C-alpha positions as CSV (number, residue, x, y, z in Angstrom):
1,M,-93.0,7.3,60.8
2,K,-89.5,5.6,60.7
3,K,-88.4,3.9,57.3
4,E,-87.7,0.3,57.5
5,K,-84.4,-1.0,56.4
6,N,-84.3,-2.7,53.1
7,L,-83.8,-6.5,53.9
8,Y,-83.1,-7.4,50.0
9,T,-79.6,-8.0,48.8
10,Y,-78.1,-4.9,47.2
11,V,-76.9,-5.5,43.5
12,D,-73.5,-4.6,44.4
13,N,-73.5,-7.5,46.7
14,I,-74.6,-10.4,44.3
15,C,-71.6,-12.5,43.2
16,K,-70.4,-11.9,39.6
17,E,-69.2,-14.4,37.3
18,D,-65.5,-14.5,36.9
19,T,-64.1,-14.6,33.3
20,Y,-60.9,-14.6,31.5
21,K,-60.5,-13.6,28.0
22,G,-64.3,-13.5,27.8
23,L,-65.0,-17.0,28.9
24,R,-66.3,-18.1,32.2
25,I,-64.0,-19.6,34.7
26,I,-65.1,-23.0,36.4
27,I,-63.2,-24.5,39.2
28,S,-62.6,-28.2,39.4
29,R,-63.1,-29.9,42.8
30,T,-59.3,-30.7,43.2
31,A,-58.5,-26.9,42.3
32,M,-61.1,-25.6,44.9
33,Q,-59.5,-27.8,47.5
34,E,-56.1,-26.1,46.6
35,L,-57.6,-22.6,46.7
36,I,-59.1,-23.4,50.2
37,K,-55.7,-24.8,51.3
38,H,-54.1,-21.7,50.4
39,N,-56.9,-19.4,51.4
40,S,-57.2,-17.9,48.1
41,T,-60.0,-16.6,45.8
42,T,-61.0,-16.5,42.4
43,Q,-60.1,-12.8,42.1
44,E,-56.5,-13.9,42.7
45,I,-56.8,-16.5,40.0
46,I,-57.6,-13.8,37.4
47,E,-54.8,-11.5,38.8
48,I,-52.3,-14.5,38.2
49,L,-53.9,-15.1,34.7
50,E,-53.7,-11.3,33.7
51,K,-50.5,-10.1,35.3
52,G,-48.4,-13.4,35.4
53,Y,-45.9,-15.0,33.0
54,A,-45.8,-18.3,31.2
55,P,-42.9,-20.4,32.8
56,R,-43.2,-23.3,30.1
57,K,-45.3,-24.1,27.0
58,R,-48.4,-26.0,27.6
59,S,-50.6,-27.5,24.8
60,K,-52.8,-25.3,22.8
61,E,-55.9,-25.7,25.1
62,K,-54.1,-25.1,28.4
63,I,-52.5,-21.8,30.0
64,E,-50.2,-22.0,32.8
65,K,-49.2,-18.7,34.4
66,W,-47.0,-17.8,37.3
67,L,-46.9,-14.5,39.4
68,D,-44.3,-13.6,42.0
69,K,-45.4,-11.9,45.1
70,G,-42.5,-11.2,47.7
71,N,-40.8,-14.5,48.1
72,K,-43.6,-16.7,47.0
73,T,-44.7,-17.8,43.5
74,Y,-48.3,-18.4,42.7
75,N,-49.4,-20.6,39.9
76,A,-52.6,-21.2,37.9
77,V,-53.3,-23.8,35.3
78,I,-56.6,-23.3,33.0
79,A,-57.9,-25.6,30.3
80,K,-60.2,-24.8,27.7
81,N,-63.4,-26.9,27.8
82,Y,-67.1,-27.0,26.8
83,D,-69.9,-26.3,29.3
84,E,-72.8,-28.6,28.5
85,I,-75.4,-26.9,30.9
86,N,-74.8,-23.5,29.6
87,K,-73.9,-24.7,26.0
88,K,-70.7,-22.3,26.0
89,E,-67.0,-22.7,25.8
90,C,-65.4,-22.0,29.2
91,W,-62.1,-22.4,31.1
92,V,-61.6,-24.8,33.8
93,L,-59.3,-24.1,36.8
94,I,-57.4,-27.5,37.1
95,H,-54.7,-26.5,39.2
96,F,-53.7,-23.8,41.9
97,G,-50.3,-23.5,44.0
98,K,-48.1,-21.5,46.0
99,F,-44.4,-22.2,46.6
100,T,-41.3,-20.5,48.0
101,K,-38.8,-19.2,45.3
102,R,-35.5,-20.9,45.7
103,K,-32.2,-19.0,46.1
104,K,-29.7,-19.9,43.6
């Protein structure tokens, strides 16, 4: 007798929660539109936040990071917030952008 293929979702295929510095990242509607426009993912956001550099000082509750890849620079801005549904602090991605570096 032939075994039937398992139709259930494999554990490895379940979407995981993206976190930075131990807090969940929630994406604002505007930032989601920017991610879609630039064809980017939340994994790229985490890479920018972990490997990028801070181009300027932001307020205590916000982090801005830039990451250079080739002739493009990617930037992400997150702000600390409180998730009322889950009753936990979180990060909110408030901006994502990509631009070409200028030659000096």
